[in-house]
N, CA, C and O of each residue as an XYZ file, in Angstrom:
560
protein
N       0.826     -1.220     -0.055
C       0.163      0.045      0.170
C       0.955      1.392     -0.013
O       0.636      2.416     -0.618
N       2.082      1.073      0.696
C       2.789      2.222      0.814
C       3.432      2.762     -0.452
O       3.634      3.949     -0.708
N       3.821      1.343     -1.465
C       4.334      1.707     -2.696
C       3.376      2.339     -3.665
O       3.787      3.130     -4.514
N       2.078      2.003     -3.557
C       1.038      2.595     -4.321
C       0.873      4.104     -4.203
O       0.704      4.800     -5.205
N       0.921      4.595     -2.996
C       0.755      6.011     -2.707
C       1.970      6.777     -3.302
O       1.871      7.800     -3.979
N       3.017      6.214     -2.997
C       4.505      6.788     -3.526
C       4.297      7.024     -5.059
O       4.676      8.056     -5.613
N       3.621      5.919     -5.755
C       3.703      6.020     -7.273
C       2.529      7.043     -7.656
O       2.627      7.750     -8.659
N       1.503      7.084     -6.875
C       0.611      8.198     -7.192
C       1.172      9.631     -7.159
O       0.977     10.455     -8.052
N       1.956      9.866     -5.936
C       2.457     11.037     -5.791
C       3.565     11.558     -6.763
O       3.728     12.760     -6.975
N       4.389     10.477     -7.396
C       5.257     10.578     -8.407
C       4.589     11.008     -9.650
O       4.947     11.971    -10.329
N       3.370     10.051     -9.957
C       2.758     10.543    -11.334
C       2.145     11.873    -11.225
O       2.174     12.563    -12.244
N       1.562     12.383    -10.105
C       1.030     13.687     -9.971
C       2.117     14.772    -10.144
O       1.861     15.859    -10.661
N       3.335     14.432     -9.692
C       4.340     15.495     -9.646
C       4.800     15.593    -11.352
O       5.013     16.671    -11.908
N       4.894     14.359    -11.982
C       5.301     14.445    -13.489
C       4.308     15.208    -14.236
O       4.609     16.079    -15.052
N       3.039     14.840    -13.919
C       1.848     15.521    -14.569
C       1.870     17.083    -14.480
O       1.653     17.822    -15.440
N       2.126     17.447    -13.352
C       2.324     18.982    -12.788
C       3.607     19.505    -13.561
O       3.575     20.621    -14.079
N       4.678     18.743    -13.636
C       5.896     19.403    -14.357
C       5.552     19.590    -15.950
O       5.796     20.627    -16.567
N       4.962     18.453    -16.501
C       4.482     18.521    -17.943
C       3.679     19.860    -18.138
O       3.992     20.726    -18.956
N       2.654     19.914    -17.322
C       1.775     21.221    -17.382
C       2.565     22.569    -17.351
O       2.362     23.476    -18.158
N       3.452     22.614    -16.380
C       4.250     23.706    -16.261
C       5.196     24.133    -17.459
O       5.322     25.301    -17.826
N       5.819     23.092    -18.003
C       6.502     23.056    -19.192
C       5.658     23.618    -20.368
O       5.987     24.588    -21.051
N       4.686     22.985    -20.494
C       3.803     23.284    -21.544
C       3.254     24.853    -21.631
O       3.183     25.527    -22.658
N       2.903     25.236    -20.356
C       2.577     26.761    -20.171
C       3.581     27.515    -20.592
O       3.382     28.516    -21.279
N       4.865     27.084    -20.196
C       5.929     28.040    -20.439
C       6.130     28.267    -22.007
O       6.190     29.387    -22.514
N       6.230     27.019    -22.739
C       6.109     26.834    -24.215
C       5.210     27.921    -25.050
O       5.516     28.658    -25.988
N       4.012     27.735    -24.360
C       3.017     28.410    -24.793
C       3.144     29.933    -24.929
O       2.949     30.614    -25.935
N       3.540     30.348    -23.616
C       3.760     31.851    -23.314
C       4.885     32.303    -24.256
O       4.668     33.262    -24.996
N       6.031     31.698    -24.278
C       7.078     31.934    -25.068
C       6.573     32.206    -26.701
O       6.726     33.268    -27.305
N       6.026     31.141    -27.164
C       5.543     31.152    -28.563
C       4.590     32.420    -28.879
O       4.565     32.991    -29.969
N       3.825     32.764    -27.775
C       2.946     34.043    -28.078
C       3.616     35.233    -27.985
O       3.197     36.277    -28.483
N       4.806     35.109    -27.269
C       5.610     36.581    -27.020
C       6.264     36.646    -28.212
O       6.170     37.683    -28.869
N       7.062     35.515    -28.705
C       7.850     35.800    -29.922
C       7.040     36.146    -31.226
O       7.450     36.824    -32.168
N       5.916     35.598    -31.104
C       4.929     36.147    -32.351
C       4.781     37.698    -32.411
O       4.779     38.350    -33.455
N       4.668     38.155    -31.264
C       4.210     39.693    -31.011
C       5.561     40.285    -31.561
O       5.501     41.051    -32.523
N       6.670     39.997    -31.047
C       7.890     40.736    -31.367
C       8.154     40.537    -32.993
O       8.491     41.524    -33.647
N       7.993     39.227    -33.647
C       8.251     39.110    -35.010
C       7.263     39.881    -35.780
O       7.635     40.252    -36.893
N       6.049     40.201    -35.392
C       5.048     40.816    -36.199
C       5.316     42.553    -36.266
O       5.003     43.284    -37.206
N       5.976     42.954    -35.000
C       6.293     44.332    -35.093
C       7.566     44.739    -35.786
O       7.716     45.869    -36.250
N       8.328     43.949    -35.835
C       9.707     44.192    -36.396
C       9.745     44.107    -37.876
O       9.255     43.116    -38.417
N      10.241     44.984    -38.530
C      10.490     44.964    -39.918
C      11.805     44.229    -40.389
O      12.863     44.284    -39.763
N      11.629     43.585    -41.484
C      12.834     42.761    -41.756
C      13.742     43.708    -42.489
O      13.325     44.788    -42.907
N      15.117     43.263    -42.662
C      16.027     44.140    -43.370
C      15.542     44.611    -44.827
O      15.638     45.761    -45.255
N      15.026     43.555    -45.480
C      14.510     43.869    -46.871
C      13.341     45.019    -46.781
O      13.364     45.946    -47.591
N      12.516     44.953    -45.971
C      11.360     45.676    -45.749
C      11.910     47.310    -45.375
O      11.276     48.268    -45.817
N      13.041     47.489    -44.595
C      13.738     48.495    -44.079
C      14.404     49.147    -45.619
O      14.188     50.298    -45.996
N      15.111     48.294    -46.258
C      15.976     48.731    -47.418
C      14.962     49.225    -48.462
O      15.208     50.315    -48.977
N      13.873     48.579    -48.836
C      12.852     48.855    -49.745
C      12.203     50.347    -49.367
O      12.084     51.254    -50.191
N      11.860     50.421    -48.159
C      11.304     51.824    -47.743
C      12.346     52.834    -47.913
O      12.049     53.817    -48.592
N      13.369     52.767    -47.475
C      14.557     53.796    -47.366
C      14.971     53.836    -48.930
O      15.361     54.963    -49.235
N      14.991     53.053    -49.845
C      15.274     53.190    -51.126
C      14.400     54.239    -52.063
O      14.865     54.776    -53.069
N      13.051     54.442    -51.564
C      12.261     55.270    -52.267
C      12.750     56.862    -51.977
O      12.323     57.823    -52.617
N      13.613     56.930    -51.013
C      14.057     58.308    -50.655
C      15.680     58.434    -50.996
O      16.140     59.449    -51.518
N      16.357     57.475    -50.699
C      17.822     57.622    -50.852
C      18.280     57.592    -52.272
O      19.463     57.793    -52.550
N      17.266     57.317    -53.286
C      17.621     57.367    -54.707
C      17.855     58.628    -55.199
O      18.565     58.812    -56.187
N      17.169     59.752    -54.424
C      17.300     61.084    -54.738
C      18.343     61.776    -53.933
O      18.467     62.994    -54.065
N      19.100     61.117    -53.113
C      20.245     61.846    -52.353
C      21.509     61.983    -53.167
O      21.958     61.130    -53.933
N      22.045     63.219    -52.891
C      23.282     63.491    -53.761
C      23.535     65.131    -53.569
O      22.729     65.921    -53.078
N      24.898     65.441    -54.097
C      25.054     66.861    -54.059
C      24.518     67.702    -55.183
O      24.235     68.885    -54.996
N      24.384     67.158    -56.258
C      23.844     67.965    -57.386
C      22.652     67.373    -58.004
O      22.747     66.775    -59.075
N      21.387     67.524    -57.307
C      20.147     66.868    -57.772
C      19.377     68.002    -58.250
O      19.183     69.048    -57.630
N      18.942     67.691    -59.445
C      18.054     68.896    -60.181
C      16.688     69.035    -59.620
O      16.072     68.136    -59.047
N      16.281     70.209    -59.828
C      14.887     70.652    -59.316
C      13.850     69.634    -59.563
O      13.200     69.226    -58.601
N      13.622     69.174    -60.766
C      12.851     68.161    -61.208
C      12.970     66.914    -60.442
O      11.937     66.279    -60.226
N      14.040     66.501    -60.024
C      14.229     65.314    -59.096
C      13.714     65.554    -57.556
O      13.130     64.707    -56.879
N      14.036     66.823    -57.164
C      13.551     67.283    -56.009
C      12.069     67.094    -55.848
O      11.556     66.378    -54.988
N      11.456     67.766    -56.711
C      10.019     67.728    -56.862
C       9.457     66.401    -56.840
O       8.513     66.220    -56.070
N       9.915     65.324    -57.630
C       9.737     64.034    -57.467
C       9.972     63.468    -56.137
O       9.166     62.607    -55.782
N      10.968     63.797    -55.289
C      11.191     63.523    -54.042
C      10.133     63.949    -53.025
O       9.810     63.271    -52.049
N       9.567     65.284    -53.391
C       8.618     65.820    -52.625
C       7.278     65.097    -52.666
O       6.548     64.900    -51.695
N       7.066     64.742    -53.880
C       5.812     63.898    -54.171
C       5.821     62.597    -53.532
O       4.803     62.077    -53.075
N       7.088     62.023    -53.500
C       7.174     60.666    -52.875
C       6.945     60.775    -51.311
O       6.273     59.942    -50.702
N       7.511     61.785    -50.747
C       7.457     62.115    -49.416
C       5.954     62.211    -49.078
O       5.434     61.505    -48.214
N       5.250     63.178    -49.854
C       3.935     63.443    -49.619
C       2.959     62.023    -49.747
O       2.182     61.728    -48.838
N       3.080     61.308    -50.806
C       2.593     60.046    -50.970
C       2.745     59.162    -49.744
O       1.774     58.581    -49.258
N       3.918     59.069    -49.270
C       4.299     58.048    -48.301
C       3.599     58.447    -46.927
O       3.085     57.673    -46.120
N       3.699     59.828    -46.846
C       2.977     60.291    -45.314
C       1.673     60.152    -45.357
O       1.139     59.940    -44.268
N       0.883     60.217    -46.438
C      -0.434     60.057    -46.716
C      -0.730     58.440    -46.345
O      -1.576     58.086    -45.524
N       0.144     57.521    -47.120
C      -0.171     56.063    -46.986
C      -0.071     55.781    -45.471
O      -0.972     55.191    -44.873
N       1.089     56.236    -44.852
C       1.542     55.868    -43.536
C       0.851     56.984    -42.369
O       1.460     57.145    -41.311
N      -0.123     57.551    -42.560
C      -0.343     58.651    -41.598
C      -0.681     58.073    -40.275
O      -0.613     58.865    -39.335
N      -1.053     56.779    -39.994
C      -1.306     56.270    -38.766
C      -0.103     55.692    -38.238
O      -0.121     55.212    -37.105
N       1.015     55.683    -38.984
C       2.334     54.964    -38.143
C       3.254     56.081    -38.221
O       3.763     56.399    -39.295
N       3.508     56.727    -37.078
C       4.274     57.882    -36.978
C       5.982     57.490    -37.331
O       6.804     58.293    -37.774
N       6.175     56.384    -37.079
C       7.547     55.663    -37.418
C       8.003     55.757    -38.753
O       9.202     55.748    -39.029
N       7.001     55.857    -39.689
C       7.115     55.751    -41.122
C       7.085     57.243    -41.841
O       7.403     57.488    -43.005
N       6.655     58.097    -40.916
C       6.419     59.537    -41.396
C       7.889     60.233    -41.782
O       8.829     60.179    -40.989
N       7.977     60.805    -42.911
C       9.259     61.370    -43.308
C       8.998     62.976    -43.189
O       7.950     63.525    -43.530
N      10.129     63.624    -42.649
C      10.027     65.024    -42.752
C      11.043     65.860    -43.563
O      12.192     65.445    -43.713
N      10.659     66.946    -44.046
C      11.640     67.607    -44.990
C      12.031     68.799    -44.235
O      11.192     69.496    -43.665
N      13.395     69.070    -44.215
C      13.794     70.316    -43.588
C      14.725     70.917    -44.602
O      15.730     70.374    -45.061
N      14.184     72.301    -44.937
C      14.881     72.964    -46.129
C      14.645     74.272    -45.782
O      13.699     74.673    -45.103
N      15.849     75.164    -46.439
C      15.898     76.601    -46.435
C      14.989     77.184    -47.470
O      14.559     78.337    -47.480
N      14.730     76.137    -48.432
C      14.000     76.710    -49.664
C      12.512     76.279    -49.883
O      11.690     77.040    -50.392
N      12.245     75.124    -49.506
C      11.080     74.437    -49.788
C       9.907     74.594    -48.841
O       9.847     73.961    -47.787
N       8.887     75.532    -49.272
C       7.831     75.661    -48.277
C       7.908     77.037    -47.488
O       7.225     77.091    -46.466
N       8.601     78.075    -47.809
C       8.354     79.096    -47.061
C       9.428     80.181    -47.074
O       9.271     81.245    -46.476
N      10.417     79.908    -47.706
C      11.420     80.782    -48.008
C      12.676     80.582    -47.188
O      12.782     79.556    -46.517
N      13.649     81.506    -47.197
C      14.803     81.330    -46.618
C      14.991     81.420    -44.999
O      14.653     82.398    -44.331
N      15.572     80.263    -44.497
C      15.694     80.181    -42.929
C      14.379     79.415    -42.330
O      14.059     79.586    -41.154
N      13.741     78.682    -43.080
C      12.448     78.029    -42.453
C      12.713     76.543    -42.429
O      13.538     76.061    -43.205
N      12.064     75.821    -41.593
C      12.149     74.511    -41.607
C      10.615     73.916    -41.961
O       9.641     74.339    -41.338
N      10.498     73.017    -42.889
C       9.196     72.535    -43.318
C       9.136     71.206    -42.877
O      10.050     70.420    -43.126
N       8.069     70.868    -42.200
C       7.714     69.413    -41.850
C       6.688     69.051    -42.960
O       5.672     69.739    -43.052
N       6.871     68.135    -43.705
C       5.956     67.677    -44.750
C       5.122     66.546    -44.214
O       5.567     65.506    -43.728
N       3.731     66.907    -44.375
C       2.887     65.650    -43.922
C       1.818     65.593    -44.956
O       1.801     66.440    -45.850
N       0.853     64.574    -44.887
C      -0.057     64.353    -46.076
C      -0.700     65.541    -46.400
O      -1.039     65.740    -47.566
N      -0.947     66.484    -45.394
C      -1.889     67.648    -45.662
C      -1.276     68.972    -45.949
O      -2.002     69.952    -46.115
N      -0.057     69.052    -46.013
C       0.738     70.379    -46.202
C       0.982     70.365    -47.630
O       1.295     69.347    -48.247
N       0.840     71.469    -48.123
C       1.151     72.091    -49.493
C       2.523     72.169    -49.587
O       3.109     72.734    -48.663
N       3.231     71.673    -50.608
C       4.671     71.877    -50.718
C       5.042     72.797    -51.927
O       4.638     72.668    -53.083
N       5.904     73.768    -51.427
C       6.183     74.600    -52.582
C       7.268     73.742    -53.698
O       8.148     72.967    -53.323
N       7.024     74.022    -54.857
C       8.006     73.246    -55.958
C       9.427     73.609    -55.807
O       9.696     74.746    -55.419
N      10.342     72.786    -56.066
C      11.834     73.403    -56.319
C      11.883     74.028    -57.707
O      11.089     73.566    -58.526
N      12.548     74.834    -58.025
C      12.975     75.549    -59.174
C      13.829     74.296    -60.208
O      14.841     73.680    -59.872
N      13.134     74.174    -61.417
C      13.656     73.181    -62.200
C      15.272     73.379    -62.761
O      16.065     72.492    -63.078
N      15.457     74.808    -62.766
C      16.821     75.192    -63.419
C      17.914     75.216    -62.174
O      19.045     75.637    -62.419
N      17.624     74.823    -61.011
C      18.576     74.975    -59.979
C      18.818     73.494    -59.359
O      17.920     72.675    -59.167
N      20.244     73.292    -59.072
C      20.667     72.094    -58.264
C      20.517     72.216    -56.884
O      20.547     73.334    -56.368
N      20.319     70.961    -56.059
C      20.152     71.098    -54.746
C      21.089     70.034    -54.220
O      21.599     69.165    -54.927
N      21.276     70.179    -52.883
C      21.924     69.033    -52.014
C      21.057     68.378    -51.287
O      20.570     69.031    -50.365
N      20.630     67.055    -51.432
C      19.763     66.315    -50.693
C      20.397     65.204    -49.936
O      21.046     64.314    -50.486
N      20.170     65.293    -48.547
C      20.667     64.246    -47.573
C      19.535     63.645    -46.723
O      18.665     64.279    -46.125
N      19.698     62.295    -46.772
C      18.702     61.390    -45.897
C      19.168     61.093    -44.709
O      20.327     60.678    -44.742
N      18.573     61.169    -43.428
C      18.842     60.716    -42.282
C      17.882     59.844    -41.670
O      16.678     60.076    -41.564
N      18.621     58.613    -41.192
C      17.931     57.600    -40.664
C      17.626     57.633    -39.056
O      18.329     58.304    -38.300
N      16.610     56.916    -38.635
C      16.392     56.815    -37.395
C      17.175     55.874    -36.576
O      17.124     54.705    -36.959
N      17.954     56.145    -35.439
C      18.794     55.217    -35.076
C      18.061     53.865    -34.552
O      18.653     52.788    -34.627
N      16.886     53.952    -34.075
C      16.039     52.828    -33.465
C      15.593     51.844    -34.477
O      15.744     50.627    -34.365
N      14.990     52.500    -35.552
C      14.053     51.588    -36.747
C      15.024     51.591    -37.887
O      14.940     50.590    -38.598
N      15.838     52.388    -38.197
C      16.779     52.175    -39.328
C      16.144     52.791    -40.602
O      16.722     52.696    -41.685
N      14.892     53.455    -40.462
C      14.159     54.163    -41.384
C      14.225     55.593    -41.746
O      14.212     56.384    -40.803
N      14.289     56.040    -42.882
C      14.507     57.586    -43.126
C      13.509     58.404    -42.066
O      12.302     58.206    -41.935
N      14.103     59.110    -41.540
C      13.441     60.038    -40.454
C      13.250     61.257    -41.142
O      12.069     61.596    -41.208
N      14.010     61.959    -41.634
C      14.071     63.245    -42.399
C      15.070     63.577    -43.270
O      16.219     63.187    -43.062
N      14.771     64.279    -44.268
C      15.523     64.661    -45.398
C      15.683     66.070    -45.405
O      14.768     66.855    -45.157
N      17.132     66.468    -45.761
C      17.280     67.878    -45.785
C      17.693     68.394    -47.273
O      18.449     67.670    -47.921
N      17.262     69.533    -47.808
C      17.295     69.899    -49.194
C      17.750     71.437    -49.045
O      17.065     72.296    -48.489
N      19.102     71.662    -49.669
C      19.665     72.983    -49.697
C      20.099     73.249    -51.149
O      20.462     72.391    -51.954
N      20.011     74.494    -51.345
C      20.395     75.057    -52.766
C      21.954     75.096    -52.842
O      22.597     75.594    -51.918
N      22.571     74.559    -53.968
C      23.993     74.643    -54.206
C      24.261     76.157    -54.779
O      25.402     76.514    -55.072
């Protein structure tokens, strides 16, 4: 009789251990699924950034700057609910004259660049997400 009660205690302990391990695995799988859904892959980040970095350089024509501004406007409208994908424009020429900074969002009208002028365009990435955070445009 004594051996039977010990066997039942051991069987109960084994079942309890299996239950605890299963619960731990289930929690781990749920947590890793949340992390994987929020993080962008390197390919997604590169694809997002390529839309803007293709216009980067020291002697960019006004027509290309206008295309960049249209791309930023389109992007900001598309991702208006996701602040991490919003791109700002900082410029002394675009949107209000010398000495101003203009943040471009989906509803802001953007003054077009002059097509006969060349500009210096630089893209700056967010250190946490790796996405283009803002773009500077300056006249040459």
